[in-house]
C-alpha positions as CSV (number, residue, x, y, z in Angstrom):
1,M,-35.7,3.9,14.4
2,N,-33.0,6.2,13.0
3,N,-31.5,4.8,9.8
4,K,-28.0,5.9,11.1
5,N,-28.4,3.6,14.1
6,I,-29.5,0.7,11.8
7,F,-26.4,1.1,9.7
8,M,-24.1,1.4,12.7
9,R,-25.7,-1.7,14.2
10,E,-24.9,-3.6,11.0
11,A,-21.3,-2.5,11.3
12,I,-21.2,-3.5,15.0
13,D,-22.9,-6.8,14.1
14,L,-20.3,-7.5,11.4
15,A,-17.6,-6.9,14.0
16,M,-19.1,-9.2,16.5
17,E,-19.7,-12.0,13.9
18,N,-16.2,-11.6,12.6
19,M,-14.7,-12.0,16.0
20,N,-16.9,-14.9,16.9
21,T,-16.1,-16.8,13.7
22,K,-12.4,-16.0,14.2
23,N,-12.2,-14.6,10.7
24,G,-10.2,-11.6,12.0
25,G,-10.2,-8.7,14.4
26,P,-13.4,-7.3,16.1
27,F,-14.1,-4.6,13.5
28,G,-16.8,-4.1,10.9
29,A,-17.8,-1.3,8.5
30,V,-20.5,-0.6,5.9
31,V,-20.8,2.0,3.1
32,V,-24.2,3.5,2.5
33,K,-25.5,5.4,-0.6
34,D,-29.0,6.6,-1.0
35,G,-30.1,4.7,2.1
36,K,-28.8,1.4,1.0
37,V,-25.7,-0.6,2.0
38,I,-23.5,-0.9,-1.0
39,G,-20.3,-2.2,0.7
40,R,-19.5,-4.3,3.7
41,G,-16.1,-5.1,5.3
42,V,-14.7,-6.9,8.2
43,N,-11.1,-7.1,9.5
44,T,-9.3,-10.0,7.7
45,V,-5.8,-9.1,8.6
46,T,-5.0,-12.6,10.1
47,T,-7.0,-14.7,7.7
48,H,-5.6,-13.0,4.6
49,N,-2.1,-12.3,6.0
50,D,-2.6,-8.7,4.9
51,P,-1.9,-5.9,7.4
52,T,-4.0,-3.5,5.2
53,A,-7.2,-5.7,5.4
54,H,-9.0,-3.6,7.9
55,A,-12.8,-3.4,8.0
56,E,-13.0,0.1,6.5
57,V,-10.5,-0.6,3.7
58,N,-12.4,-3.9,2.8
59,A,-15.7,-2.0,2.9
60,I,-14.3,0.7,0.7
61,R,-13.0,-1.9,-1.8
62,D,-16.4,-3.7,-1.8
63,A,-18.4,-0.4,-2.3
64,C,-16.1,0.8,-5.1
65,A,-16.3,-2.5,-6.9
66,N,-20.1,-2.4,-6.6
67,L,-20.2,1.2,-7.8
68,K,-17.6,0.6,-10.5
69,D,-16.0,3.9,-9.3
70,F,-12.9,4.8,-7.3
71,Q,-14.7,7.5,-5.3
72,L,-17.5,7.2,-2.8
73,A,-19.2,10.6,-3.5
74,D,-22.5,11.0,-1.7
75,C,-21.8,7.9,0.4
76,E,-21.5,7.5,4.2
77,I,-19.2,5.1,6.0
78,Y,-20.2,3.5,9.3
79,S,-17.4,1.9,11.3
80,S,-17.7,-0.1,14.4
81,C,-14.7,1.7,15.7
82,E,-12.9,5.0,15.2
83,P,-10.6,4.4,12.2
84,C,-6.9,3.9,12.6
85,P,-4.5,6.3,10.7
86,M,-4.3,4.0,7.6
87,C,-8.1,3.6,7.4
88,L,-8.6,7.3,7.9
89,G,-6.3,8.0,5.0
90,A,-8.2,5.5,2.8
91,I,-11.4,7.2,3.8
92,Y,-10.1,10.6,2.8
93,W,-8.9,9.2,-0.5
94,A,-12.4,7.7,-1.1
95,R,-14.0,11.0,-0.4
96,P,-17.3,10.0,1.2
97,A,-19.8,12.6,2.3
98,K,-19.6,11.5,6.0
99,L,-18.0,9.1,8.5
100,Y,-19.7,7.7,11.5
101,F,-18.0,5.5,14.2
102,A,-19.1,3.8,17.4
103,A,-16.2,2.7,19.7
104,T,-13.2,5.1,20.1
105,K,-9.6,4.6,19.4
106,D,-9.1,4.5,23.2
107,D,-11.6,1.6,23.5
108,A,-9.6,-0.2,20.8
109,A,-6.3,0.5,22.6
110,A,-7.8,-0.9,25.8
111,A,-8.5,-4.1,23.9
112,G,-4.9,-4.3,22.5
113,F,-5.4,-2.4,19.3
114,D,-3.3,0.7,20.1
115,D,-2.4,2.9,17.1
116,S,-1.1,5.8,19.2
117,E,2.4,4.9,18.3
118,I,1.6,5.5,14.6
119,Y,0.1,8.9,15.3
120,T,3.3,9.8,17.2
121,E,5.6,8.4,14.5
122,I,3.8,10.4,11.8
123,S,4.5,13.7,13.6
124,L,8.2,13.0,14.0
125,P,10.8,14.1,11.5
126,K,11.7,11.2,9.1
127,N,15.1,10.7,10.6
128,E,13.7,10.3,14.1
129,R,11.2,7.5,13.3
130,K,11.6,4.0,14.5
131,I,11.6,2.6,11.0
132,P,14.6,4.1,9.3
133,T,13.5,6.2,6.3
134,E,15.8,7.4,3.6
135,Q,15.0,9.3,0.4
136,L,16.6,8.1,-2.8
137,L,16.5,9.2,-6.5
138,H,14.3,12.2,-5.9
139,K,15.1,13.9,-9.2
140,E,14.2,10.8,-11.2
141,A,11.0,10.3,-9.4
142,E,10.1,14.0,-9.7
143,K,10.1,13.6,-13.5
144,V,7.2,11.2,-13.2
145,F,5.1,13.9,-11.6
146,E,6.2,16.4,-14.2
147,N,5.0,14.0,-16.9
148,W,1.8,13.5,-15.0
149,I,1.1,17.2,-14.9
150,E,1.6,17.4,-18.7
151,L,-0.6,14.3,-19.5
152,D,-3.7,15.3,-21.3
153,D,-5.8,12.1,-21.0
154,K,-5.2,11.3,-17.3
155,I,-8.0,10.3,-15.0
156,E,-7.9,12.8,-12.1
157,Y,-8.5,11.6,-8.6
């Protein structure tokens, strides 16, 4: 059997188990490096009262803790469902070699997990979004980045 399918089945099994135990939403993810699972995650939004506790984010946190690194170089992420915008952003920040997913965002939407509004909101000008957004103290904040650029002993990421 193809190892990719084995890892995806593990992500799907995590999603099913998580749903059945009522630990959170029906989502699971695993992070794989060198043919071994190094991180696992399930959706714990409702049990941890944390809207960021999606399966992919939890799997990334677990894998990074196990690797003792903030990057997932040479790793693959297997998600039971196509990642939402937040998780996709986290995946890009983690910089894995590849992402695999099973169910689509349309499948998730049909089950009540519709993130199409977020995709729409992101594309709108800030002043047209549903959550009012206002920029403050730009010059002061800009100085932080100027200092970052000049910092010699920073850890790049």
